[in-house]
C-alpha positions as CSV (number, residue, x, y, z in Angstrom):
1,M,94.3,87.9,103.0
2,P,96.3,86.9,99.9
3,R,100.1,87.7,99.6
4,K,101.0,90.6,97.4
5,D,103.1,88.8,94.9
6,P,103.5,90.6,91.5
7,E,104.2,87.2,89.8
8,R,100.8,85.9,90.7
9,K,98.3,87.1,88.0
10,L,95.5,84.8,89.0
11,T,94.0,83.8,92.3
12,R,91.3,81.7,93.7
13,L,88.5,83.0,95.9
14,N,86.6,81.1,98.5
15,R,83.5,79.3,97.1
16,D,81.0,81.9,98.3
17,L,82.9,84.8,96.7
18,E,83.4,82.8,93.5
19,Q,79.7,82.2,93.3
20,A,79.0,85.9,93.9
21,I,81.3,87.0,91.2
22,L,79.9,84.4,88.7
23,L,76.4,85.7,89.6
24,I,77.5,89.2,88.8
25,I,78.8,88.0,85.4
26,K,75.6,86.1,84.7
27,Y,73.3,89.0,85.8
28,V,75.2,91.7,83.7
29,A,75.3,89.4,80.7
30,H,71.5,88.6,81.0
31,T,70.5,92.3,81.5
32,T,72.8,94.0,79.0
33,G,73.5,91.2,76.4
34,T,77.2,91.5,77.0
35,E,79.2,89.7,79.6
36,P,81.5,91.9,81.7
37,C,85.2,91.2,81.8
38,Q,86.9,90.7,85.1
39,E,88.5,94.1,84.8
40,E,85.1,95.8,84.6
41,I,83.9,93.9,87.6
42,A,87.1,94.8,89.6
43,A,86.7,98.5,88.7
44,V,83.1,98.8,89.9
45,L,83.8,96.8,93.0
46,K,86.4,99.3,94.0
47,S,84.2,102.4,93.4
48,Y,83.3,104.4,96.5
49,F,79.6,104.0,95.8
50,T,80.0,100.2,95.8
51,L,82.1,100.2,98.9
52,D,79.4,102.2,100.7
53,E,76.4,100.2,99.4
54,V,78.0,96.8,100.1
55,T,79.0,98.0,103.6
56,N,75.4,99.1,104.2
57,Q,74.2,95.7,102.9
58,I,76.6,93.9,105.2
59,N,75.4,95.9,108.2
60,Y,71.8,95.0,107.2
61,L,72.6,91.3,107.0
62,R,74.4,91.4,110.4
63,K,71.1,92.5,112.0
64,K,69.1,89.8,110.1
65,P,69.4,86.2,111.3
66,L,71.0,83.8,108.8
67,E,69.1,80.7,107.8
68,N,72.4,78.6,107.7
69,A,74.1,80.2,110.6
70,G,75.9,77.0,111.6
71,E,77.7,76.6,108.3
72,T,81.1,78.2,107.8
73,V,83.5,78.2,104.9
74,P,87.2,78.9,105.2
75,S,87.9,82.5,104.1
76,D,91.4,82.0,102.6
77,L,92.3,82.8,99.0
78,Q,94.2,79.9,97.3
79,R,97.0,80.0,94.8
80,P,96.2,78.4,91.5
81,A,98.0,75.1,91.0
82,M,97.3,74.2,87.3
83,R,98.1,75.4,83.9
84,I,95.3,76.5,81.5
85,N,95.8,76.5,77.7
86,M,94.7,80.1,76.8
87,I,95.0,79.5,73.1
88,T,92.0,77.1,73.0
89,A,90.0,78.9,75.8
90,A,86.5,80.1,74.8
91,G,84.8,83.2,76.1
92,I,86.1,86.1,78.1
93,N,85.3,84.6,81.5
94,C,86.4,81.0,81.1
95,L,89.0,81.4,83.8
96,A,86.4,82.8,86.2
97,R,84.1,79.9,85.5
98,A,87.0,77.6,86.3
99,G,87.4,79.5,89.6
100,Y,90.4,81.6,88.7
101,F,90.2,85.4,89.0
102,I,92.5,88.3,88.2
103,R,94.4,89.9,91.1
104,P,92.3,93.1,90.9
105,I,89.1,91.2,91.8
106,A,90.8,89.9,95.0
107,D,92.1,93.4,95.7
108,A,88.6,94.8,95.3
109,I,87.2,92.3,97.8
110,G,90.0,93.3,100.2
111,E,88.9,97.0,99.7
112,I,85.3,96.1,100.5
113,R,86.5,94.2,103.7
114,R,88.7,97.2,104.8
115,H,86.0,99.7,104.1
116,A,83.4,97.7,106.0
117,H,85.8,97.2,108.9
118,A,86.4,100.9,109.1
119,M,82.7,101.8,109.0
120,L,81.3,98.9,111.1
121,G,84.1,98.2,113.5
122,A,84.6,94.6,112.5
123,A,85.8,93.0,109.3
124,P,83.1,91.0,107.5
125,S,83.5,87.4,106.5
126,D,83.8,86.2,103.0
127,Q,80.3,84.8,103.3
128,S,78.9,88.2,104.4
129,I,80.6,90.0,101.5
130,A,79.3,87.3,99.1
131,L,75.7,87.5,100.4
132,S,75.8,91.3,100.0
133,L,77.1,91.1,96.4
134,K,74.3,88.7,95.6
135,S,71.5,91.0,96.8
136,S,69.3,92.3,94.0
137,F,70.0,95.9,94.8
138,I,73.8,95.5,94.7
139,L,73.6,93.4,91.5
140,S,71.5,96.1,89.8
141,E,73.9,98.9,90.9
142,L,76.9,97.0,89.7
143,K,75.3,96.5,86.4
144,N,74.4,100.2,86.2
145,Q,78.0,101.2,86.9
146,I,79.3,98.8,84.2
147,V,76.8,100.1,81.7
148,H,77.8,103.7,82.6
149,A,81.5,103.0,82.2
150,R,80.9,101.3,78.8
151,N,78.9,104.3,77.7
152,Q,81.7,106.6,78.8
153,L,84.2,104.7,76.7
154,R,81.9,104.9,73.6
155,N,80.9,108.5,74.0
156,P,83.6,110.4,75.9
157,D,82.5,114.0,76.5
């Protein structure tokens, strides 16, 4: 689990989680026409609905044998070690594409891990969380939550 350091605004996720977040960005952009920002993704990952559904998906995947069961990836988050020129950066998710994520994304993954541990009795691996986030049902639900949040901002009632 990453250190709680207020100075650190960006963090790196393990490769499986990075690919899962990038897939969410790509899926939402493809289905809505607008790429979600990292703040939108972090907000929906922390929602109780998402925590429950991802936990259910993790539980399902634990019962299903994995094709690549022998492969393991270290599950540590890494501190960024380079500077990026934000003045010439293009697109809202250029940092994500480079493998750098805002702290709330890592915190949301930590919330998923804690919720799954409380519900299932064992903390899931980064690979299990990533596989769950990549499922078509979870992708669709995350997109729906992002669309709903956007609509709420446009038409607050």
